[in-house]
VEXLO-129649 format. One record per residue (C-alpha): y, x, z; residue in one letter. Coordinates in steps of 0.25 Angstrom, whole numbers, plus 2048, in hexadecimal, padded with zeros to 3 digits. Layout:
<nodes>
YXZA...
</nodes>
This chain:
<nodes>
8488407ECM84E8467F8G84C842807Q85283480BL85A838817D867835811T86382880BL861822819F86B82B821A87782D818P88483181DE88C82B812R88881F809V88F81C7FCA88F80E7F6V89080F7E7V8968017E3G89C7FE7F0A8A57F27F0T8AB7E77F9E8A87DC7EFS8A17D07F5D8937CE7F3G8917DC7EDS8857E67F0V8907F17F1G8977E97FCR88B7E6804A8867F4805I8947F9809M8957EE814E8877F2819N88A80181AL8977FF820L8917F582BD889800832G88780D82AY88B819832V88E822826G89982281CD899817811V8A081B803V8A38107F9P8A28147EAI8A880B7E0N8B280F7D5P8B98027D5S8BD8027E4S8C680B7ECE8C08077F9D8B47FE7FEV8B57F880DF8C0802810G8B880E80BL8BD817800E8B58147F3C8B181F7E9Y8AF81E7DBD8A18267DAT89882D7E3L89C83A7DDT8AA8387E4D8A58387F2V89E8437FAD893842804G88C835800I87D835805D879827800L87F81F7F4A87C8107F3V87E80B7E5V8817FD7E1V8887FE7D4V8837F77C7P8767FD7C1P87D8037B5Q88580D7BDI87B8107C8V87581C7C1N8838227C0S8858207CEV8788277D1L87D8327C8Q8898337D1D8818337DDA87883F7D8G8858477D4E88B8447E2A87E84A7E9G87A83C7EFI86C83C7F3Q86982E7F6D86D8227EEV8698137F0A86B80B7E3V86C7FC7E7I86F7F87D9T8657F07D1A8637F07C2G8597FB7C0F84A7FC7BEG8487ED7C3E8527E87B8S84C7EC7AAG84C7F77A0S85B7FC7A2E8597FC7B1G84C8047B0V85480E7A8K85F80F7B2R8558117BDE84E81C7B6Q85C8237B4E85F8207C3M8518277C6R8558337BEE8638357C4I85D8347D2A85283F7CET85D8487C9E8668477D5Y85A8467DFD8608387E4I8588307EEN85A8227E7L8578157EEV8568097E4G85B8057DBP85B7F67DDN85A7F77ECC8617F17F9L8657FF7FEG86280780BV86380581AI86380F825S864809833T86781683AS874818832L877809832G87680A823M8747FE81BN87680280CA8717F5807T8777E8803F86E7DF80CT8767D8817E86C7DC822K86A7EA827S85F7EF830A85E7F383FI85A801843E84B803844G83F80C841N83A805834I83E80B826S83D80081BF83D80180CM83C7F5802S83C7F27F3Q8427E57F6S8517E57FAG8507D67FEA8447D9807F84C7E380EI8577D9810S84D7CF816A8477D981FV8547DE825L8577CF828D84A7CD82EW84A7DA836A8577D883CG8527CB843D8457D2847H84B7DF84DN8437E8842V84B7F5840G84B7FF834F84F80D832N85080E823D850803818I84F805809V84F7FC7FDS8468037F3L84B7FB7E7G8468017DAN84180E7E0K8478167D4A8468237DDV8438207EBL8378187EED82E8137FAE8278217FAG8358287FCS839820808F82B82080FI82B82F80DD839830814Y83782681FW82A82D822G832839827D83D83082ED83D83183DP84482483ED83A81C835T82D81783DD82880D833V82A80C824I82A7FE81DL82A7FB80FG82B7EF806Y8257F37F9L8247ED7EBE81E7F97E5D81B8087E7I8218117DDE81881D7DEN80B8187E5G8038267E7R81082D7ECE8138217F6F8058227FBI8068317FEE814830804T81082480DA80382B812R80C836818E81682D81EV80C824824T80782F82DK81382D835E81B821831T81481382EP81880C820I8177FD81FV8197F6812A8197E980BV8157EA7FDK8197DD7F5S8127D97E8G8037D77ECR7FF7D17DFT7F67D87D5E7FC7D37C8A7F87DB7BDG7EA7DE7C2A7E47D47B7S7E87DE7ACA7E07E97B2A7D57EE7A9A7CB7F37B4S7C57ED7C0H7CD7F57C9T7DA7F27C2G7D77E37C3A7D47E47D2I7DF7EE7D5A7ED7E87D3G7FA7EF7D9S7F87E97E7E7EB7F07E8R7F27FD7E5A7FD7FB7EFY7F37F77FAE7EB8037F8A7F780C7F6G7FE807803L7F180980BE7EF817806Q7FE81A809A7FC816817G80680A816V8047FE81EI8057F2815R80C7E581BA8097D8814N8167D1818S8247D581DV8207D082BQ8157DA82BE81E7E5826L8277E4832F81C7E183CD8157EE838F8227F6838A8257F1846T8187F584CI817802845L824806849G823803858D81480485CQ80B80F85EP7FF810855L7F180B85AP7E681485DE7DC80A858S7DB7FD851N7D67F585DN7E07EA861I7E07E286EA7E67D486FI7EC7CF87DV7F07C087CT7F27B4884N7EE7AA87AA7E07A9873G7E57A4866G7EF7AF863P7E57B9868G7DB7B485DV7E67B5853M7E97C3856A7DA7C6856T7D97BF848D7E47C8843A7DD7D5848I7D17D0840G7D97D1834D7DF7DE837S7D97EC838S7DA7EB847L7CE7E9850E7CD7E185DM7CC7EB869A7C07EC871S7C47EE87FF7BD7F8889T7B57F3895D7C17F889EE7CB7EF896T7C27E3897L7C07E58A6E7CF7E78A8G7D27DA8A0L7C77D28A8E7CD7D78B5E7DC7D58B1A7DB7C88A9M7D97BA8ADP7CB7B58ADE7CD7AC8A1E7D37B7898A7CC7BE88DN7CB7CD890I7C57D0882F7CE7D3876N7D67CB873P7DA7CB882V7DF7BC886D7E77BD892V7E87AE892L7F37A4890G7F97A589ED7FA7B489EA8077BB8A3S80D7C889EA8067CE8AAE7F97CA8A4T7FC7D0897Y8007DD89EE7F37DE8A5Q7EB7DB898A7F37E5890L7F27F089AD7E37EF899I7E27ED88AV7EC7F8886L7E480288FD7D77FF887D7D580B87EP7CE802873N7DC7FB871V7E4800866G7EF7F5866S7F27E886DV7F87DB869I7FE7D2874V7FD7C3870V8047B9879S8087AA878S8137A5881P80A79D88AQ80E7A1898S8137B0895I8217B6896D8227BD888F82C7C788DE8247CB899A8187CD88FL8217D5886A8257DE892D8167E0895V8137E4887M81E7EE886I81A7F5893D80B7F588EK80F7FA880H817806887E80C809891E800809887Y80680C87AG7FC803873V8017FC866P8057EE86AM80A7E1863A80D7D3869A80C7C5864S8157BD86DL8127AF867M81F7A886BG82C7A4865G8397A686DE8327AB879T82C7B7871A8397BB86BE83E7C4876K8317CA87AP82E7CD86CA83B7D486BE8387DC878M82B7E0872L8317E4865G83B7ED86CK82F7F4873A8287F6865G81E7EB867I81E7E185CP81C7D285FS8187C7856Y8157B8857F8097B984FD7FE7C2855P7F97C5847A8067CD844R8047D5851G7F67D984DV7FA7DC83EN8057E5843S7FB7EC84DL7F27ED841D7FD7F4839A7FF7FE844L7F0801844W7F0803835E7FB80D836Y7F3814841A7E8816837E7F281A82CI7F7825835Q7EA82A838S7E582A82AH7E2837823E7E5837814Y7DB84080CV7DE8467FEA7D58417F3S7CA84A7EET7CC8517E1D7BE8517DAF7BA85B7D0D7BB8537C3V7BB8557B4D7CA8507B1R7CA8557A2E7BD84D79FR7C38417A5A7D084279DR7C8843790E7C1836794I7CE82F797L7D483478AE7CA82D782R7D2820783T7DC82677AK7D282576FE7D1816771R7D980A770D7D780777ET7DB80E78BN7CE809792K7C1811795L7B480B799G7A681179CV7A981B791E7B182279BA7A68247A5M7A78337A3E7B58327AAL7AD8307B7L7A483B7B4E7B08447B3A7B48407C1Y7A68427C7G7A38337C8I7948307C7P78F8267BCM7828227B6P77C8297A9D78382279ES78782378FA78F81B785I788816778A79081276CT78480D764N775808767K76F816764T77881D76EE775812778A766814777V767823778Q770822784A76681978BA75B822789G76382D790E76582479DI75A8227A7D7558147A8G75B8077A3N76A8087A0V7777FF7A2V77E7FD795M78D7F9795K7977F678AI7A1801789V7AF7FB786S7BC7FE78DP7C17F0789D7B57E8791I7B77E97A0L7AD7DF7A5H7A17E479DK7977DC7A5S79E7CF7A2D79C7D0793I78D7D5794G7927E3791G7887E979BV7797E979BE7717EF7A7V7637F57A7G7627F7798V7547FE794P754808789D74E7FF77FD7597F4780E7657FE77FV7677FC771A7687EC771D7707ED77ET77A7F6777Y77C7EB76CD77D7E0776D7887E777EL7907EA772I78F7DC76CA7937D577AR79F7DE77BA7A37DB76CR7A27CC76FN7A97CD77CY7B57D5777Q7B57D8768P7C17E1768D7BC7E9774A7BA7F8772T7AB7FA773I7A7809775L798807777G78E804782V78C80C78FQ77E80F793L77D8137A2Q7728167ACE76F80B7B5M77680B7C3A76E8087CFD7757FC7D4L76A7F87DED76E8037E7D77D8037E3G78A7FC7E4T7937F97D9E7A17FE7DDT7AE8007D5I7B880C7D5V7C480A7CCG7D380D7CBI7DF8057C6N7EC80D7C4R7F88077CCD8068087C7P80B80D7D5Q7FF8137DCF7F78197D0G7E88187D0P7E280E7D9L7D48117DCV7CA8057DFM7BD8047E5F7B47F87E8G7A87F07E4L7A57F17D6G79D7EA7CBG7A07DE7C3I7A77D67CEF7B17E17D2V7BD7D87CEE7B77CC7D5V7B47D27E2L7C07DC7E2E7B97E47EED7C17F07ECA7CB7FA7F2T7D68037EDF7DC8107EFR7E78187E8V7E28247E1A7DF82F7E5P7D582A7EFV7D08347FAS7C28347FFE7C682C80CP7CD821803E7C18207FAA7B881E807E7C281380CE7C180C7FEM7B280A800I7B580580FD7BF7FB80AE7B77F3800I7AF7E6805E7A27EB7FES7A27F8805A7957F480DP78E7F3800L7908027FEL78C80580CR77E7FE80DG7807F080FA7747E7810R76A7F3810G7707FA804R771809804E77F80E805P7858147F9V78B8227F8D79981F7FDE79D82D7FBA79A82C7ECA7A38207EBV7AE8267F3V7AE8327E9E7AE8297DDT7BA8227E2I7C18307E4Q7BD8357D7R7C28297D0I7CF82A7D8S7D08397D3Q7CE8347C4L7D982A7C4V7E28337CBT7DF83F7C1D7E18357B5F7ED82C7B7P7EA8277A9S7DE81E7AFI7E48117B2L7D88097B6E7C980D7B9L7BD8067BED7AF80C7C1I7A87FF7C3N79D8007C7P79C80C7CFL78E80B7D5V78D8107E3A77F8147E8T77981B7F3P7788277EAD7868277E4G78F8207DAV78E81D7CBS79A8197C3A79380E7B9V7A08097B1D7AE80D7AFI7BA8087A9R7C880D7A8L7D680C7A2T7DE81879EV7ED81979BD7ED82178FQ7FB826790E7F882D79DE7EC835797L
</nodes>
């Protein structure tokens, strides 16, 4: 689709379905546009000669120069209107009408036809089933909500029209302004990625906000957002955190993953700051739009009350911020300037009877400390003039340029001072934790801006051999592969122990003789996930017991699941678990983001412990290194309790190679290497399980 300039800055807007009928959407949109829009409004309705005194036209093809068409006709005729828009050369269309993909098979067909028409004529289409579009710079409210927006530096998109209405109602009372607002609706053509791409280049947009229920093209979204967040912060609330459907997964990774894990990983990789509530969404937006970025995550607290100071300290402990350690010069300055009973260490307690002048002295000293990256000023109304304190904070913020937030813990007495601070770009909250969380979001964005994204490594692998192994599923009744697919790992350069699969006792005895030492024997069945639970694994089997063990394993599997496909028994070289740690590397293919790579503590308790982290593939080397850092059991890999550290580089490379494998083959739906034994001398993939989409092969 083309650029969106005319969508948010049209000179002429046509309302298709314009009417004066009470309670109608067509009337509401006309009234909103006529109430403040600086451009021309053109009503389209073959049943009327005029609407609100404006000449009415039969179709879009009857009038020239329309930049934006807002469509509110019944769903059965929307596509004919869209066809007219294309023939008239109209580039931007917002379809308010519902009755498309959200409403059943007929609606799905209409939406597909809509998409085809928009593609044919290169139309930027918003919706369908949406609230509309707002541009405050033009006074344009092309929606049917009663509330409009005041002008500001935030651009906002939402998949819920009702959410926009609620936000506009709230924002007007809290002096929060917007630049552009769009209701995404069904996202037949334009989606969240389209708008962040446009707003990223918009000089009037300082912060991008989103209320998202899903993301259409996850990998594309990540790539677009990474570019945008180099200059413009993105903050989003993602609703729908449940992991419904995970219980149906066929692998450990699938059972742990769930869509929430994919969004969590995808938004983080995209550089999107995730808010957990509407309050956080606008707290973060306000501070990101008004405050400079901190040079460090070290924060100082200046307070006149011990309890609120402790509250702020606790909030810092729950964040990525750290309590700043003051220099000797700072401590000496505070000791000289503050009352004898004051606490000069962080948090600085200037005492309950402190005046605005006392705060001013403390802030001069603290803000001049090079170790201080940001400051939160906490004050209860004991004996202080909040307005005088606000004046001090505004002056010091301008003088030092250090990020600052306030917590004025009062009611009516704090209202005017908070307004004064807000106009100066300093957010103020009753709860100190909100101030800390907002400064934490500011630091998070500072880290996002400084992050260097590295391309994933393209290893030299044998793709053709891998394809042949995956296509074996076509010869079976099942789309699952187990240890019989170990060759797949070999094709992608992932180390594994010597092994062989025997289909009878004779082959088992012969294979054991070719493997050094005692062997591990495992039942080979794509239908049995938890082999250990059914006695399907025997460890340390000597050569003279291989034949009997083979019979035992087959019998146990038959007793456990008579209809299971039994391919035989795998014999494998013993892994050195004394010096190694069992980890897991796996993938689950998410509908929006594609392959989601998991790394964590492995073994038989992987689903119980769930000590795992995720990334959307392809995974770069730095991202793979971060995955190791993030698991709680990372100390086990790094020499905890006198153990020799494992070869982390080998683990990192394995994560990358698996990432490449599942990127190369979209047919792989789920895959587990469990365990991947990590030792000081490298890694060894001991077991594998995967599910294949045979239609994708």
